[in-house]
C-alpha positions as CSV (number, residue, x, y, z in Angstrom):
1,M,0.0,0.0,0.0
2,D,1.5,3.3,-1.0
3,Q,1.5,6.5,1.2
4,S,-1.6,8.1,-0.4
5,A,-3.5,4.8,0.0
6,R,-2.5,4.7,3.7
7,E,-3.6,8.3,4.2
8,E,-6.9,7.6,2.6
9,Q,-7.4,4.5,4.7
10,L,-6.7,6.5,7.9
11,R,-9.2,9.2,6.7
12,A,-11.9,6.6,6.1
13,E,-11.3,4.9,9.5
14,A,-11.3,8.3,11.3
15,E,-14.6,9.2,9.7
16,Q,-16.1,5.8,10.5
17,H,-15.1,6.3,14.1
18,G,-16.6,9.8,14.1
19,V,-13.4,11.7,14.6
20,S,-11.6,14.4,12.5
21,P,-9.3,12.9,9.9
22,A,-7.0,15.9,10.4
23,A,-6.8,15.2,14.2
24,I,-5.9,11.5,13.4
25,Q,-3.2,12.7,10.9
26,D,-1.8,15.1,13.5
27,A,-1.6,12.2,16.0
28,V,0.1,10.0,13.5
29,E,2.6,12.7,12.8
30,V,3.4,13.0,16.5
31,I,3.9,9.2,16.8
32,A,6.1,9.2,13.6
33,A,8.2,12.1,15.0
34,V,8.8,10.1,18.2
35,Q,9.7,7.0,16.2
36,Q,12.1,8.9,14.0
37,R,13.8,10.4,17.0
38,D,14.2,7.0,18.6
39,R,15.5,5.6,15.3
40,D,18.0,8.4,15.1
41,D,19.1,7.9,18.7
42,Y,19.5,4.1,18.2
43,R,21.5,4.6,15.1
44,A,23.8,7.1,16.9
45,N,24.2,5.0,20.0
46,F,24.2,1.5,18.7
47,G,24.7,1.6,15.0
48,G,22.3,-0.1,12.6
49,E,18.6,0.3,12.3
50,L,15.9,0.1,14.9
51,T,13.2,-2.3,13.6
52,L,9.5,-1.6,14.3
53,D,9.4,-4.7,16.5
54,Q,12.3,-3.5,18.5
55,W,10.7,-0.1,18.8
56,F,7.4,-1.6,20.1
57,E,9.3,-3.9,22.4
58,G,11.3,-1.0,23.8
59,Y,8.1,0.9,24.7
60,G,6.1,-2.0,26.0
61,T,2.4,-1.9,26.4
62,H,2.4,0.8,29.1
63,G,4.9,3.1,27.2
64,F,2.9,2.7,24.0
65,N,-0.3,3.6,25.8
66,Q,1.4,6.7,27.2
67,L,2.6,7.6,23.7
68,L,-1.0,7.2,22.4
69,T,-2.3,9.5,25.2
70,Y,0.4,12.1,24.4
71,A,-0.4,12.0,20.6
72,A,-4.1,12.2,21.3
73,N,-3.8,15.1,23.6
74,K,-1.4,17.0,21.2
75,S,-3.9,16.5,18.4
76,G,-7.0,17.5,20.3
77,L,-8.8,14.2,20.3
78,G,-10.2,14.7,23.8
79,D,-10.7,12.2,26.7
80,D,-11.5,9.3,24.5
81,G,-8.7,10.1,22.2
82,P,-6.2,7.4,23.1
83,D,-8.9,4.7,22.6
84,V,-10.2,6.1,19.4
85,L,-6.7,6.6,18.1
86,R,-5.9,2.9,18.9
87,R,-9.0,1.7,17.1
88,V,-8.4,3.8,14.0
89,L,-4.7,2.8,13.8
90,T,-5.5,-0.8,14.4
91,A,-8.3,-0.9,11.8
92,A,-6.1,0.9,9.2
93,A,-3.2,-1.5,9.9
94,L,-5.5,-4.5,9.6
95,A,-6.8,-3.2,6.3
96,E,-3.3,-2.7,5.0
97,Q,-2.5,-6.3,5.9
98,G,-5.7,-7.5,4.2
99,A,-6.9,-8.9,7.5
100,P,-10.6,-8.8,8.5
101,K,-11.6,-6.0,10.8
102,T,-12.6,-6.7,14.4
103,D,-15.0,-4.7,16.5
104,H,-13.6,-3.4,19.8
């Protein structure tokens, strides 16, 4: 899936969940910036590339939940923002992988 298709998928999922596609995009950009910072730090300190699996493992469930909360707050998604952000990102990721959606 190319970048424009990913963005369209995120927009569609945001609308389906009743949230602003722009707010979801803002939250995604916050997460992407954190990931880029971490990749740059890893490269500088350890050499090589930080994989997505290593990145998730390094954050753990609690750390990733905090990141979702931070991104949701920065993008104005409100009190339900972290949960909505997780649902939208999960649905978009499943769609990209061709997996069936699940209701949460």
